[in-house]
C-alpha positions in Angstrom: 128.3 71.3 139.6 127.8 74.1 137.0 126.4 76.4 139.4 129.7 76.5 141.2 131.6 77.6 138.2 131.8 81.4 137.6 129.6 82.9 135.2 132.5 84.6 133.3 134.2 81.1 132.9 131.1 79.6 131.6 130.6 82.4 129.1 134.3 81.9 127.9 134.1 78.2 127.5 130.5 78.4 125.7 131.9 80.9 123.3 135.0 78.9 122.6 132.8 75.9 121.8 130.7 77.9 119.6 133.5 79.1 117.8 134.7 75.5 117.1 131.3 74.6 116.1 131.3 77.6 113.5 134.6 76.7 112.2 133.5 72.8 111.8 130.2 73.8 110.2 132.0 76.2 107.7 134.4 73.4 106.7 131.4 71.0 106.4 129.3 73.5 104.3 132.1 74.1 102.1 132.8 70.5 101.5 129.1 69.7 100.9 128.8 72.7 98.5 131.7 71.3 96.5 130.1 67.9 96.3 126.7 69.2 95.2 128.2 71.5 92.6 129.8 68.1 91.3 126.3 66.5 91.4 124.9 69.3 89.6 127.5 68.9 86.6 126.7 65.0 86.5 123.1 65.6 86.3 123.7 68.1 83.5 125.6 65.6 81.7 123.0 62.9 82.4 120.3 65.1 81.2 122.1 66.1 78.0 122.7 62.4 77.1 119.2 61.3 77.9 117.6 64.1 75.8 120.0 63.2 73.0 118.7 59.7 73.1 115.2 60.9 73.5 114.4 58.7 76.6 113.3 59.6 80.1 114.4 56.4 81.7 117.7 54.4 81.6 118.5 51.2 83.6 122.2 50.9 84.2 124.1 48.4 86.7 124.9 51.3 88.9 121.2 52.8 89.0 118.2 53.7 87.2 118.5 57.0 85.7 115.2 59.1 85.3 114.5 62.3 83.4 111.2 64.1 84.6 110.0 67.7 84.5 109.6 69.4 87.9 107.5 72.4 87.9 107.4 75.0 90.7 104.9 77.8 91.2 105.3 81.3 92.5 103.7 84.7 92.3 105.2 88.1 91.7 101.6 89.7 92.6 100.6 88.5 96.1 97.5 90.9 96.3 96.1 89.5 93.0 96.9 85.9 94.0 95.2 86.3 97.5 92.1 87.8 95.6 92.2 84.8 93.4 92.4 82.4 96.2 89.6 84.0 98.0 87.2 84.0 94.7 87.8 80.4 93.9 87.6 79.4 97.6 91.0 77.7 97.0 92.8 78.1 100.6 94.5 74.7 99.9 96.7 76.6 97.3 98.5 77.8 100.4 101.0 75.9 102.6 100.1 75.2 106.1 102.2 77.1 108.4 102.0 80.2 110.5 104.3 83.1 109.9 105.9 83.5 113.4 106.7 87.1 113.6 103.3 88.2 112.2 101.4 86.0 114.6 103.4 87.4 117.5 102.5 90.8 116.2 98.8 90.0 115.8 98.6 88.7 119.3 100.3 91.8 120.8 97.9 94.2 118.8 94.9 92.1 119.5 95.0 91.1 123.2 92.4 88.4 124.2 91.9 87.4 120.4 93.4 84.1 119.7 92.6 82.0 116.4 90.9 78.6 117.3 93.4 75.7 117.2 96.5 77.9 117.9 99.3 76.2 119.8 102.2 78.1 121.3 105.3 76.9 123.1 107.6 79.2 125.0 110.8 78.2 126.6 113.8 79.9 128.0 116.6 80.4 125.6 120.3 81.3 126.7 122.4 83.3 124.4 126.0 84.2 124.9 127.5 87.4 123.1 130.9 88.9 122.9 131.8 91.2 125.6 131.2 94.9 124.8 134.2 97.1 124.6 
């Protein structure tokens, strides 16, 4: 059935639906952002009161409040960090994922060289753009 509808009409309807999705997504994102900001204000108030009480856990009828320390690690010197990892044989300090565009470039630059265990999945993707004027 879709094959009988003119491509121009399909593109027009597709773009209209995408615009509606974009509008709804923006509305949703705005509401979520407002709620998250309110949550952050509440978390700050909870943290302040719990620090004043000198406690890390409080049971209330509406839930248990826990104050904990979360540490995140990063580096501003990747070259030195990579040398450190190599020196200490500490590859587990990296996350397990492949940089997509770097892998694509590597495979293009090194035809016939494929890392062991590498999986790839290619599929057709349709994109619809505004008409050029």
